Structure formats: C-alpha cells, structure tokens
NUTIFI-233222 format. One record per residue: x, y, z of N, C-alpha, C, O in turn. Coordinates in Angstrom, 1 decimal. Layout:
N
X Y Z X Y Z X Y Z X Y Z
...
end
This chain:
228
64.7 -45.9 -26.1 65.8 -45.2 -25.5 66.6 -44.3 -26.5 66.9 -44.8 -27.6
66.9 -43.1 -26.1 67.6 -42.2 -26.9 69.1 -42.6 -27.0 69.6 -43.2 -26.1
69.7 -42.3 -28.1 71.2 -42.6 -28.2 71.9 -41.2 -28.3 71.6 -40.4 -29.2
72.8 -41.0 -27.3 73.5 -39.7 -27.3 74.9 -40.0 -27.8 75.8 -40.4 -27.0
75.2 -39.7 -29.0 76.5 -39.9 -29.6 77.5 -38.8 -29.0 77.0 -37.7 -28.6
78.7 -39.2 -28.8 79.7 -38.2 -28.4 79.9 -37.2 -29.4 80.2 -37.5 -30.6
79.7 -35.9 -29.1 79.9 -34.8 -30.0 81.3 -34.5 -30.3 81.7 -34.0 -31.4
82.2 -34.8 -29.4 83.6 -34.4 -29.5 84.5 -35.6 -29.3 84.1 -36.6 -28.6
85.7 -35.6 -29.9 86.6 -36.7 -29.8 88.0 -36.2 -29.5 88.9 -35.9 -30.3
88.3 -36.0 -28.2 89.6 -35.5 -27.6 90.3 -36.8 -27.1 89.7 -37.8 -26.9
91.6 -36.7 -27.0 92.3 -37.6 -26.0 92.0 -37.1 -24.6 91.6 -36.0 -24.5
92.1 -38.0 -23.6 91.8 -37.5 -22.3 92.7 -36.4 -21.9 92.3 -35.5 -21.1
94.0 -36.4 -22.3 94.9 -35.3 -21.9 94.5 -34.0 -22.6 94.5 -32.9 -22.0
94.1 -34.1 -23.9 93.6 -32.9 -24.6 92.4 -32.3 -23.9 92.2 -31.1 -23.7
91.5 -33.2 -23.4 90.3 -32.8 -22.7 90.6 -32.1 -21.4 89.9 -31.2 -21.0
91.6 -32.7 -20.7 92.0 -32.0 -19.4 92.5 -30.6 -19.7 92.2 -29.7 -19.0
93.3 -30.5 -20.8 93.9 -29.1 -21.1 92.7 -28.2 -21.5 92.7 -27.0 -21.1
91.8 -28.7 -22.2 90.6 -27.9 -22.6 89.8 -27.4 -21.4 89.4 -26.3 -21.3
89.7 -28.3 -20.4 89.0 -28.0 -19.2 89.8 -26.9 -18.4 89.2 -25.9 -17.9
91.1 -27.1 -18.3 91.9 -26.2 -17.5 91.9 -24.8 -18.2 91.9 -23.8 -17.5
91.8 -24.8 -19.5 91.8 -23.5 -20.2 90.5 -22.7 -20.0 90.3 -21.6 -20.3
89.5 -23.5 -19.5 88.1 -22.9 -19.3 87.7 -22.9 -17.8 86.6 -22.7 -17.5
88.7 -23.0 -16.9 88.4 -23.1 -15.5 87.6 -21.9 -15.0 86.6 -22.1 -14.3
87.9 -20.7 -15.4 87.2 -19.5 -14.9 85.7 -19.6 -15.4 84.8 -19.3 -14.5
85.5 -19.9 -16.6 84.1 -20.0 -17.1 83.3 -21.1 -16.4 82.2 -21.0 -16.0
84.0 -22.3 -16.2 83.4 -23.4 -15.5 83.0 -23.1 -14.0 81.9 -23.4 -13.6
84.0 -22.5 -13.3 83.7 -22.1 -11.9 82.7 -21.1 -11.8 81.8 -21.1 -11.0
82.7 -20.1 -12.7 81.8 -19.0 -12.8 80.3 -19.5 -12.9 79.4 -19.1 -12.3
80.2 -20.5 -13.8 78.9 -21.1 -14.0 78.5 -22.0 -12.8 77.3 -21.8 -12.3
79.3 -22.9 -12.4 79.0 -23.8 -11.3 78.7 -23.0 -10.0 77.9 -23.5 -9.2
79.3 -21.9 -9.8 79.0 -21.1 -8.6 77.6 -20.6 -8.5 77.1 -20.3 -7.4
76.9 -20.6 -9.6 75.5 -20.1 -9.6 74.6 -21.1 -8.9 73.5 -20.7 -8.4
75.0 -22.3 -8.7 74.2 -23.3 -7.9 74.0 -22.7 -6.5 73.0 -23.0 -5.9
75.0 -22.0 -6.0 74.9 -21.4 -4.7 74.5 -20.0 -4.7 74.6 -19.3 -3.7
74.0 -19.5 -5.8 73.5 -18.1 -5.9 74.6 -17.1 -6.0 74.3 -15.9 -5.7
75.8 -17.5 -6.3 76.9 -16.5 -6.5 76.7 -15.8 -7.8 76.5 -16.4 -8.9
76.7 -14.5 -7.7 76.4 -13.7 -8.9 77.6 -12.8 -9.3 77.4 -11.7 -9.9
78.8 -13.2 -9.1 79.9 -12.5 -9.5 80.0 -12.4 -11.1 79.5 -13.3 -11.7
80.7 -11.4 -11.6 80.9 -11.3 -13.0 82.1 -12.3 -13.3 82.8 -12.8 -12.4
82.3 -12.5 -14.6 83.4 -13.4 -15.0 84.8 -12.8 -14.6 85.6 -13.5 -14.1
85.0 -11.5 -14.8 86.3 -10.9 -14.3 86.4 -11.0 -12.8 87.5 -11.2 -12.3
85.3 -10.8 -12.1 85.4 -10.9 -10.6 85.8 -12.3 -10.2 86.6 -12.5 -9.3
85.2 -13.3 -10.9 85.5 -14.7 -10.6 87.0 -15.0 -10.9 87.6 -15.6 -10.1
87.5 -14.5 -12.0 88.9 -14.6 -12.3 89.8 -14.0 -11.2 90.8 -14.6 -10.8
89.4 -12.8 -10.8 90.2 -12.2 -9.8 90.3 -13.0 -8.5 91.3 -13.1 -7.9
89.1 -13.5 -8.1 89.1 -14.3 -6.8 89.9 -15.6 -7.0 90.6 -16.0 -6.1
89.8 -16.2 -8.2 90.5 -17.4 -8.5 92.0 -17.2 -8.5 92.9 -18.1 -8.2
92.4 -15.9 -8.8 93.8 -15.5 -8.8 94.3 -15.2 -7.4 95.5 -14.9 -7.2
93.4 -15.3 -6.4 93.8 -15.1 -5.0 93.7 -13.7 -4.4 94.2 -13.4 -3.4
93.0 -12.9 -5.2 92.8 -11.5 -4.7 91.3 -11.3 -4.3 90.4 -12.0 -4.7
91.1 -10.3 -3.4 89.8 -10.0 -3.0 89.1 -9.0 -3.9 89.7 -8.3 -4.7
87.8 -9.1 -3.9 86.9 -8.2 -4.7 86.0 -7.5 -3.8 85.2 -8.1 -3.1
85.9 -6.2 -3.9 85.1 -5.4 -3.0 83.6 -5.7 -3.3 83.2 -5.9 -4.4
82.9 -5.9 -2.2 81.4 -6.2 -2.3 81.0 -7.6 -2.5 79.8 -7.9 -2.5
82.0 -8.5 -2.6 81.7 -9.9 -2.8 81.8 -10.6 -1.4 82.8 -10.6 -0.8
80.7 -11.2 -0.9 80.7 -11.8 0.4 81.7 -12.9 0.6 82.0 -13.6 -0.4
82.2 -13.1 1.8 83.2 -14.1 2.0 82.7 -15.5 1.6 83.5 -16.3 1.1
81.4 -15.8 1.9 80.8 -17.1 1.5 80.9 -17.3 0.0 81.2 -18.5 -0.4
80.7 -16.3 -0.8 80.8 -16.4 -2.2 82.3 -16.6 -2.7 82.5 -17.4 -3.6
83.2 -16.0 -2.0 84.6 -16.1 -2.3 85.0 -17.6 -2.1 85.7 -18.2 -2.9
84.6 -18.1 -0.9 84.9 -19.5 -0.6 84.3 -20.5 -1.6 84.9 -21.5 -1.9
83.1 -20.2 -2.0 82.4 -21.1 -3.0 83.3 -21.2 -4.2 83.5 -22.3 -4.8
83.7 -20.0 -4.7 84.5 -20.0 -5.9 85.9 -20.7 -5.7 86.3 -21.4 -6.6
86.6 -20.4 -4.6 87.9 -21.0 -4.4 87.7 -22.5 -4.3 88.6 -23.2 -4.8
86.7 -23.0 -3.6 86.5 -24.4 -3.4 86.1 -25.1 -4.8 86.6 -26.2 -5.0
85.4 -24.4 -5.6 85.1 -25.0 -6.9 86.3 -25.1 -7.8 86.5 -26.0 -8.5
87.2 -24.1 -7.7 88.5 -24.1 -8.4 89.3 -25.3 -7.9 89.8 -26.0 -8.8
89.3 -25.6 -6.6 90.0 -26.8 -6.1 89.4 -28.1 -6.6 90.1 -29.0 -6.9
88.1 -28.1 -6.7 87.4 -29.2 -7.2 87.7 -29.5 -8.7 88.0 -30.7 -9.0
87.8 -28.5 -9.5 88.1 -28.6 -10.9 89.6 -29.0 -11.0 89.9 -29.8 -11.9
90.5 -28.5 -10.2 91.9 -28.9 -10.3 92.0 -30.4 -10.0 92.8 -31.1 -10.6
91.2 -30.8 -9.0 91.3 -32.2 -8.6 90.8 -33.1 -9.7 91.4 -34.1 -10.1
89.6 -32.7 -10.3 89.0 -33.5 -11.4 89.9 -33.7 -12.6 90.0 -34.7 -13.2
90.7 -32.6 -12.9 91.6 -32.6 -14.1 93.0 -33.2 -13.8 93.8 -33.2 -14.6
93.2 -33.6 -12.5 94.5 -34.2 -12.2 94.4 -35.7 -11.9 95.4 -36.3 -11.7
93.2 -36.2 -11.9 93.0 -37.6 -11.6 92.9 -38.4 -12.9 92.0 -38.1 -13.7
93.7 -39.4 -13.1 93.7 -40.2 -14.3 92.8 -41.4 -14.2 92.4 -42.0 -15.2
92.7 -41.9 -13.0 91.9 -43.2 -12.8 90.4 -42.9 -13.0 89.9 -41.8 -12.7
89.6 -43.9 -13.4 88.2 -43.7 -13.7 87.4 -43.2 -12.4 87.9 -43.5 -11.3
86.3 -42.6 -12.6 85.5 -42.1 -11.5 85.0 -43.3 -10.6 84.6 -44.3 -11.1
85.1 -43.1 -9.3 84.6 -44.0 -8.3 83.9 -43.3 -7.3 83.9 -42.0 -7.2
83.2 -44.0 -6.4 82.5 -43.3 -5.3 83.5 -42.6 -4.4 83.2 -41.5 -4.0
84.6 -43.2 -4.0 85.6 -42.4 -3.3 86.0 -41.1 -3.9 86.3 -40.1 -3.2
86.2 -41.1 -5.3 86.5 -39.9 -6.0 85.4 -38.8 -5.8 85.6 -37.7 -5.7
84.1 -39.3 -6.0 83.0 -38.4 -5.8 83.0 -37.8 -4.4 82.7 -36.7 -4.2
83.3 -38.6 -3.4 83.4 -38.1 -2.0 84.4 -37.1 -1.9 84.2 -36.1 -1.2
85.6 -37.3 -2.6 86.7 -36.3 -2.5 86.2 -35.0 -3.2 86.6 -33.9 -2.7
85.5 -35.1 -4.3 85.0 -33.9 -5.0 84.1 -33.1 -4.0 84.2 -31.9 -3.9
83.2 -33.8 -3.4 82.3 -33.2 -2.4 83.0 -32.6 -1.3 82.7 -31.5 -0.8
84.0 -33.3 -0.8 84.8 -32.7 0.3 85.5 -31.4 -0.1 85.6 -30.5 0.8
85.9 -31.3 -1.3 86.5 -30.0 -1.8 85.5 -28.9 -2.0 85.6 -27.8 -1.5
84.4 -29.2 -2.8 83.5 -28.1 -3.2 82.5 -27.7 -2.1 82.1 -26.6 -2.0
82.3 -28.6 -1.1 81.4 -28.3 0.0 82.1 -28.1 1.3 81.6 -28.3 2.4
83.4 -27.8 1.2 84.3 -27.7 2.4 83.7 -26.8 3.5 83.9 -27.1 4.7
83.1 -25.7 3.1 82.7 -24.7 4.1 81.2 -24.8 4.5 80.8 -24.3 5.5
80.4 -25.5 3.7 79.0 -25.5 4.0 78.4 -26.9 4.3 77.2 -27.0 4.6
79.2 -27.9 4.4 78.7 -29.2 4.9 79.2 -29.5 6.3 80.3 -29.1 6.7
78.3 -30.1 7.1 78.7 -30.5 8.4 79.9 -31.5 8.4 80.8 -31.4 9.1
79.7 -32.5 7.5 80.8 -33.5 7.3 81.0 -33.6 5.7 80.5 -34.5 5.1
81.9 -32.7 5.2 82.1 -32.8 3.8 82.7 -34.1 3.3 83.5 -34.7 4.0
82.2 -34.6 2.2 82.7 -35.8 1.6 82.1 -37.1 2.2 82.4 -38.2 1.8
81.1 -36.9 3.0 80.4 -38.1 3.6 79.0 -38.2 2.9 78.3 -37.2 2.7
78.5 -39.4 2.6 77.2 -39.6 2.0 76.1 -39.2 3.0 76.3 -39.2 4.2
75.0 -38.8 2.5 73.9 -38.3 3.3 73.4 -39.3 4.3 73.2 -40.5 3.9
73.2 -39.0 5.5 72.6 -39.8 6.5 71.2 -39.3 6.8 71.0 -38.1 6.9
70.2 -40.2 6.8 68.9 -39.8 7.2 68.2 -39.1 6.0 68.6 -39.3 4.8
67.1 -38.4 6.3 66.3 -37.8 5.3 66.9 -36.6 4.7 67.8 -35.9 5.3
66.6 -36.2 3.5 67.0 -35.0 2.8 65.8 -34.4 2.1 64.7 -34.9 2.2
66.0 -33.3 1.5 64.9 -32.6 0.8 65.3 -31.5 -0.1 66.4 -30.9 0.1
64.6 -31.3 -1.2 64.8 -30.2 -2.1 63.6 -29.4 -2.3 62.5 -29.9 -2.5
63.7 -28.1 -2.2 62.6 -27.2 -2.4 62.4 -26.9 -3.9 63.3 -26.4 -4.5
61.3 -27.3 -4.4 61.0 -27.1 -5.9 60.3 -25.8 -6.2 60.0 -25.6 -7.3
60.0 -25.1 -5.1 59.3 -23.8 -5.3 57.8 -24.0 -5.1 57.3 -25.1 -5.1
57.1 -22.9 -4.9 55.6 -22.9 -4.6 55.3 -23.9 -3.5 54.3 -24.7 -3.6
56.1 -24.0 -2.5 55.8 -24.8 -1.3 55.8 -26.3 -1.7 55.3 -27.1 -1.0
56.4 -26.6 -2.8 56.5 -28.0 -3.2 57.9 -28.6 -2.8 58.9 -27.9 -3.0
57.9 -29.7 -2.2 59.1 -30.3 -1.6 59.4 -31.7 -2.1 58.5 -32.5 -2.1
60.6 -31.9 -2.6 61.0 -33.3 -3.1 61.8 -34.0 -2.0 62.8 -33.4 -1.6
61.4 -35.2 -1.6 62.2 -35.9 -0.6 62.8 -37.1 -1.3 62.1 -38.1 -1.7
64.2 -37.1 -1.4 64.8 -38.2 -2.1 64.9 -39.5 -1.2 64.6 -39.4 0.0
65.2 -40.6 -1.8 65.2 -41.9 -1.0 66.4 -41.9 -0.1 67.4 -41.1 -0.2
66.4 -42.7 0.9 67.5 -42.9 1.8 68.7 -43.4 1.0 68.5 -44.1 0.0
69.9 -43.1 1.4 71.1 -43.5 0.6 71.7 -44.8 1.1 71.9 -45.0 2.3
71.9 -45.7 0.2 72.6 -47.0 0.5 73.9 -47.0 -0.3 73.9 -47.0 -1.5
75.0 -46.9 0.5 76.3 -46.7 -0.2 76.6 -47.8 -1.2 77.2 -47.6 -2.3
76.3 -49.1 -0.8 76.6 -50.2 -1.7 75.8 -50.1 -3.0 76.3 -50.3 -4.1
74.5 -49.6 -2.9 73.7 -49.5 -4.1 74.3 -48.4 -5.0 74.3 -48.5 -6.2
74.8 -47.3 -4.4 75.4 -46.2 -5.2 76.6 -46.7 -5.9 76.9 -46.3 -7.0
77.4 -47.5 -5.2 78.6 -48.0 -5.8 78.3 -48.9 -7.0 78.9 -48.8 -8.1
77.3 -49.8 -6.9 76.9 -50.7 -7.9 76.3 -49.9 -9.1 76.6 -50.2 -10.3
75.5 -48.9 -8.8 74.9 -48.0 -9.9 76.1 -47.4 -10.7 76.0 -47.5 -11.9
77.0 -46.8 -10.0 78.1 -46.1 -10.7 78.9 -47.1 -11.6 79.2 -46.9 -12.7
79.3 -48.3 -11.0 80.1 -49.3 -11.7 79.4 -49.8 -12.9 79.9 -49.9 -14.0
78.1 -50.1 -12.8 77.3 -50.6 -13.9 77.1 -49.6 -15.0 77.2 -49.9 -16.2
76.9 -48.4 -14.6 76.7 -47.3 -15.6 78.0 -47.1 -16.4 78.0 -47.0 -17.6
79.2 -47.1 -15.7 80.4 -46.8 -16.4 80.9 -48.0 -17.2 81.6 -47.9 -18.2
80.4 -49.2 -16.8 80.9 -50.4 -17.5 80.0 -50.8 -18.7 80.3 -51.7 -19.5
78.9 -50.1 -18.9 77.9 -50.4 -20.0 78.5 -50.1 -21.4 78.7 -49.0 -21.7
78.8 -51.2 -22.1 79.4 -51.0 -23.4 78.5 -50.5 -24.5 78.9 -50.2 -25.6
77.2 -50.5 -24.2 76.2 -50.0 -25.1 76.0 -48.5 -25.2 75.2 -48.0 -26.0
76.6 -47.8 -24.2 76.3 -46.4 -24.1 77.6 -45.6 -24.3 78.7 -46.1 -24.0
77.5 -44.3 -24.8 78.6 -43.5 -25.0 79.1 -42.8 -23.7 78.4 -42.8 -22.7
80.3 -42.2 -23.8 80.8 -41.4 -22.7 79.8 -40.3 -22.3 79.5 -40.2 -21.1
79.3 -39.6 -23.2 78.3 -38.5 -22.9 77.1 -39.0 -22.2 76.6 -38.4 -21.3
76.6 -40.2 -22.7 75.4 -40.7 -22.1 75.6 -41.1 -20.6 74.8 -40.9 -19.8
76.8 -41.8 -20.4 77.1 -42.2 -19.1 77.2 -41.0 -18.1 76.7 -41.0 -17.0
77.9 -39.9 -18.6 78.1 -38.7 -17.8 76.7 -38.1 -17.5 76.5 -37.7 -16.3
75.8 -38.0 -18.4 74.5 -37.4 -18.2 73.7 -38.2 -17.2 73.1 -37.7 -16.3
73.8 -39.5 -17.3 73.1 -40.4 -16.4 73.6 -40.3 -15.0 72.8 -40.2 -14.1
74.9 -40.3 -14.8 75.4 -40.2 -13.5 75.1 -38.8 -12.9 74.8 -38.7 -11.7
75.2 -37.8 -13.7 75.0 -36.4 -13.2 73.6 -36.3 -12.6 73.4 -35.8 -11.5
72.6 -36.7 -13.4 71.2 -36.5 -13.0 70.8 -37.5 -11.9 70.0 -37.1 -11.1
71.3 -38.7 -12.0 71.0 -39.6 -10.9 71.5 -39.1 -9.6 70.8 -39.1 -8.6
72.8 -38.6 -9.5 73.3 -38.1 -8.3 72.6 -36.8 -7.8 72.4 -36.7 -6.6
72.2 -36.0 -8.7 71.4 -34.8 -8.3 70.1 -35.2 -7.6 69.8 -34.7 -6.5
69.4 -36.1 -8.2 68.1 -36.5 -7.6 68.2 -37.3 -6.4 67.4 -37.1 -5.4
69.2 -38.2 -6.3 69.4 -39.0 -5.1 69.8 -38.1 -3.9 69.6 -38.5 -2.8
70.5 -36.9 -4.2 71.0 -36.1 -3.1 71.9 -37.0 -2.3 71.7 -37.1 -1.1
72.9 -37.6 -2.9 73.7 -38.5 -2.2 74.6 -37.9 -1.1 75.0 -38.6 -0.1
74.8 -36.6 -1.2 75.6 -35.9 -0.1 74.6 -35.0 0.7 73.5 -34.7 0.2
75.1 -34.6 1.8 74.2 -33.7 2.6 74.1 -32.3 2.0 73.0 -31.7 2.0
75.2 -31.8 1.4 75.3 -30.5 0.8 76.1 -30.6 -0.5 77.0 -31.4 -0.6
75.9 -29.7 -1.4 76.7 -29.6 -2.6 76.5 -30.6 -3.7 77.4 -30.9 -4.4
75.3 -31.1 -3.7 75.0 -32.2 -4.7 75.1 -31.8 -6.1 75.7 -32.6 -6.9
74.6 -30.7 -6.5 74.6 -30.3 -7.9 76.0 -30.0 -8.4 76.4 -30.3 -9.5
76.8 -29.3 -7.5 78.2 -29.0 -7.8 79.0 -30.3 -8.0 79.7 -30.5 -8.9
78.8 -31.2 -7.0 79.5 -32.5 -7.0 79.1 -33.4 -8.2 80.0 -34.0 -8.9
77.8 -33.4 -8.5 77.3 -34.2 -9.6 77.9 -33.7 -10.9 78.2 -34.5 -11.8
77.9 -32.4 -11.1 78.4 -31.7 -12.3 79.9 -32.0 -12.5 80.3 -32.3 -13.6
80.7 -31.9 -11.5 82.1 -32.2 -11.6 82.4 -33.6 -11.8 83.3 -34.0 -12.6
81.6 -34.5 -11.2 81.8 -36.0 -11.4 81.5 -36.3 -12.8 82.2 -37.1 -13.4
80.4 -35.8 -13.3 80.0 -36.0 -14.7 81.1 -35.5 -15.7 81.4 -36.2 -16.7
81.6 -34.4 -15.4 82.7 -33.9 -16.2 84.0 -34.7 -16.2 84.7 -34.7 -17.1
84.2 -35.3 -15.0 85.4 -36.2 -15.0 85.2 -37.4 -15.9 86.1 -37.8 -16.6
83.9 -37.9 -16.0 83.6 -39.0 -17.0 83.8 -38.4 -18.4 84.4 -39.1 -19.2
83.4 -37.2 -18.7 83.5 -36.6 -20.0 85.0 -36.5 -20.4 85.4 -36.8 -21.5
85.8 -36.0 -19.4 87.2 -35.7 -19.7 87.9 -37.1 -19.9 88.7 -37.2 -20.8
87.7 -38.1 -19.1 88.3 -39.4 -19.2 88.0 -40.0 -20.6 88.9 -40.7 -21.1
86.8 -39.8 -21.1 86.4 -40.3 -22.3 86.7 -39.4 -23.5 86.4 -39.8 -24.7
87.2 -38.2 -23.3 87.5 -37.3 -24.3 86.3 -36.8 -25.1 86.4 -36.5 -26.3
85.2 -36.6 -24.3 83.9 -36.2 -25.0 83.6 -34.7 -24.8 82.5 -34.3 -25.2
84.5 -33.9 -24.3 84.2 -32.5 -24.1 83.8 -32.2 -22.7 84.3 -32.9 -21.8
83.0 -31.2 -22.5 82.5 -30.8 -21.2 81.0 -30.6 -21.2 80.4 -30.3 -22.2
80.4 -30.7 -20.0 79.0 -30.4 -19.8 79.0 -29.0 -19.0 79.5 -29.0 -17.9
78.5 -28.0 -19.6 78.4 -26.7 -19.0 77.2 -25.9 -19.5 77.3 -25.5 -20.7
76.2 -25.8 -18.7 74.9 -25.1 -19.2 75.1 -23.6 -19.2 75.4 -23.1 -18.1
74.9 -23.0 -20.3 75.1 -21.5 -20.3 74.1 -20.8 -19.3 73.0 -21.2 -19.2
74.6 -19.8 -18.7 73.8 -19.1 -17.6 72.5 -18.6 -18.2 71.5 -18.5 -17.4
72.4 -18.2 -19.4 71.2 -17.6 -19.9 70.1 -18.7 -20.2 69.0 -18.4 -20.5
70.5 -20.0 -20.0 69.5 -21.1 -20.1 69.2 -21.7 -18.7 68.5 -22.7 -18.7
69.7 -21.1 -17.7 69.5 -21.8 -16.4 68.1 -21.9 -15.9 67.7 -22.8 -15.2
67.2 -20.9 -16.2 65.8 -20.9 -15.8 65.1 -22.1 -16.4 64.4 -22.8 -15.7
65.4 -22.3 -17.7 64.8 -23.4 -18.4 65.3 -24.8 -17.8 64.6 -25.7 -17.6
66.6 -24.8 -17.6 67.3 -26.0 -17.0 66.7 -26.4 -15.7 66.4 -27.5 -15.4
66.6 -25.4 -14.8 66.1 -25.6 -13.4 64.6 -26.2 -13.5 64.3 -27.0 -12.6
63.8 -25.7 -14.4 62.5 -26.2 -14.5 62.5 -27.7 -14.9 61.7 -28.5 -14.4
63.4 -28.0 -15.9 63.5 -29.4 -16.3 64.0 -30.3 -15.2 63.6 -31.5 -15.0
65.0 -29.8 -14.4 65.5 -30.6 -13.2 64.3 -30.8 -12.2 64.2 -31.9 -11.7
63.6 -29.8 -11.9 62.5 -30.0 -11.0 61.4 -31.0 -11.5 60.9 -31.8 -10.7
61.2 -30.9 -12.8 60.2 -31.9 -13.4 60.8 -33.3 -13.3 60.1 -34.3 -13.0
62.1 -33.5 -13.5 62.7 -34.8 -13.4 62.7 -35.3 -11.9 62.4 -36.5 -11.7
62.9 -34.4 -11.0 62.7 -34.8 -9.6 61.3 -35.4 -9.3 61.2 -36.3 -8.6
60.3 -34.7 -9.9 58.9 -35.2 -9.6 58.7 -36.5 -10.3 58.0 -37.4 -9.7
59.2 -36.7 -11.5 58.8 -37.9 -12.3 59.8 -39.1 -12.2 59.5 -40.2 -12.5
61.1 -38.8 -11.9 62.2 -39.7 -11.9 62.4 -40.2 -13.4 62.9 -41.4 -13.6
62.1 -39.4 -14.3 62.3 -39.7 -15.8 63.3 -38.7 -16.3 62.9 -37.5 -16.5
64.5 -39.1 -16.5 65.5 -38.1 -16.9 65.6 -37.9 -18.5 66.5 -37.2 -18.9
64.7 -38.5 -19.2 64.8 -38.4 -20.7 64.8 -37.0 -21.2 65.7 -36.6 -22.0
63.9 -36.2 -20.8 63.8 -34.8 -21.3 65.0 -33.9 -20.9 65.6 -33.2 -21.7
65.4 -34.0 -19.6 66.5 -33.2 -19.2 67.8 -33.6 -19.8 68.7 -32.8 -20.0
68.0 -34.9 -20.0 69.2 -35.4 -20.7 69.2 -34.9 -22.1 70.3 -34.4 -22.6
68.1 -35.0 -22.9 68.1 -34.5 -24.2 68.3 -33.0 -24.3 69.1 -32.6 -25.2
67.7 -32.3 -23.4 67.9 -30.8 -23.4 69.4 -30.5 -23.2 70.0 -29.6 -23.8
70.0 -31.2 -22.2 71.4 -30.9 -21.9 72.3 -31.3 -23.0 73.2 -30.6 -23.3
72.0 -32.4 -23.7 72.7 -32.8 -24.8 72.7 -31.8 -25.9 73.7 -31.5 -26.6
71.5 -31.2 -26.1 71.3 -30.2 -27.2 71.9 -28.8 -26.8 72.4 -28.1 -27.7
72.0 -28.5 -25.6 72.3 -27.1 -25.2 73.6 -27.0 -24.4 74.1 -25.8 -24.3
74.2 -28.0 -23.9 75.3 -27.8 -22.9 76.5 -28.7 -23.1 77.4 -28.7 -22.2
76.7 -29.4 -24.2 77.9 -30.1 -24.4 78.9 -29.2 -25.2 78.6 -28.7 -26.3
80.0 -29.0 -24.6 81.0 -28.0 -25.1 82.3 -28.6 -25.5 82.7 -29.6 -24.8
82.9 -28.2 -26.5 84.2 -28.7 -27.0 84.8 -27.7 -28.0 84.5 -26.6 -28.1
85.8 -28.2 -28.7 86.5 -27.4 -29.8 86.0 -27.9 -31.1 85.9 -29.2 -31.4
85.8 -27.0 -32.1 85.3 -27.4 -33.4 86.3 -28.4 -34.1 85.8 -29.3 -34.8
87.6 -28.2 -33.8 88.5 -29.1 -34.4 88.5 -30.5 -33.9 89.0 -31.5 -34.5
87.8 -30.7 -32.7 87.6 -32.0 -32.2 86.2 -32.5 -32.3 85.8 -33.5 -31.7
85.4 -31.8 -33.1 84.0 -32.2 -33.3 83.9 -33.5 -34.1 84.6 -33.7 -35.1
83.1 -34.4 -33.6 83.1 -35.7 -34.2 81.8 -35.8 -35.1 80.7 -36.1 -34.7
82.0 -35.4 -36.4 80.9 -35.3 -37.3 80.5 -36.6 -37.9 79.6 -36.7 -38.7
end
C-alpha cells in the first residue's frame, strides 16, 4: 500500500481562505466535467453575476451552481457526511438531475469511449455511509489519502444520478480543507491523461495508479504551508 503524506499543513480556516481565493480557478476547472469551455475571465464574469455573449445558458448555470457548491463546502465546519455529500450534489446538479441530492436508484452507466460501457453496482445507502465513516476514521491514513480514496470511490460508484465527478471532487476537497492539506485540482492541460486513468480505474476497480498520479500532479497549496 502506498503512503500519501500530506504535502501541505494549513489550519482548516487558512485552507478555507486559500480555497475561496481560488474559487474562479476551481470552478473553471470543475466545469470542464460538463464540457464547459469558457475562458478563466469569462468564468469570473459569470461568477460575478454578469452574462457573457456566446456562452450557452446551460454552461452559465453549471458555473453558477459550482460556485454555490464551493461556497457551501468552504462554509461547513463539521466533517464530511453522506448528508453533506447529498447537499453538495443538490447544489452542483440542481439543473441537470431529476432529483438533485438523492442517491442513484436502479442501474447507472458511464461511457468509457469506443462503445465501451461501465455499469456501476447498485447503491446501498447504508454501505456508503459505513464506507465514508470508516475511511474518515482510519488513523493509519493521511488527510490527502482519505480525500483521494473518497473521491475515486464516489466517482466509480456513481452514487448520484448526475454530477458524480463534480460532487466527488468537492466532497474530497472538503476533506482536504478540514484537514488543512491543500486542494485537489487537476490542471486542464493534464485532463486527457487523467480521464484515461479514471477509465482504467473503472475497468479494474484498482485506484492505485490514479491516486498516485493525482498525488503527483494535482495537490495544490501555498509554498509557505509546504510540509517538507
């Protein structure tokens, strides 16, 4: 088993401030899950409540809802729970889910490309609660390790009907913020490689490679809080 040390050492309040100071960048990146291709200045303008010519209404709503999700994540001081994950999903998937904030009922599926389809297991709410509690309570793992485990578990499980990657990413970042370990944010120029690793993880149910890659490429913080 790999050991993922925490790269950064913030207080939780410092980490919240660091996240808030990067809201535009975080929302801009997370919106790419929905194929939103706005520029960083366009994303900022939309987050400031103004319209941008040529940006579809659906993309504007995705950005606005992600902003609300990040505001929620950075305003909650209690540890991550399944109800908090549901609230995150309710915010980020407000416009595109039939029942935002509710766990997936029945079958789901993810298109991996080339006519390859991944079908996640049926969702058992109690099992998901136990998984989250056990992961967060594990004294042998770091904050960063817990966050990566929860993020990729939730993505593959497809625990919600819609918005799983957005919800999983914000949930994982709540763990990072609470533990003062920085943020998880994959740079857009590395998304092709990232998506290939995620697809491979869906096929194998082994998150080792994608966790290591994310640890190497996507943990962000401030140099003054670097835990050398």
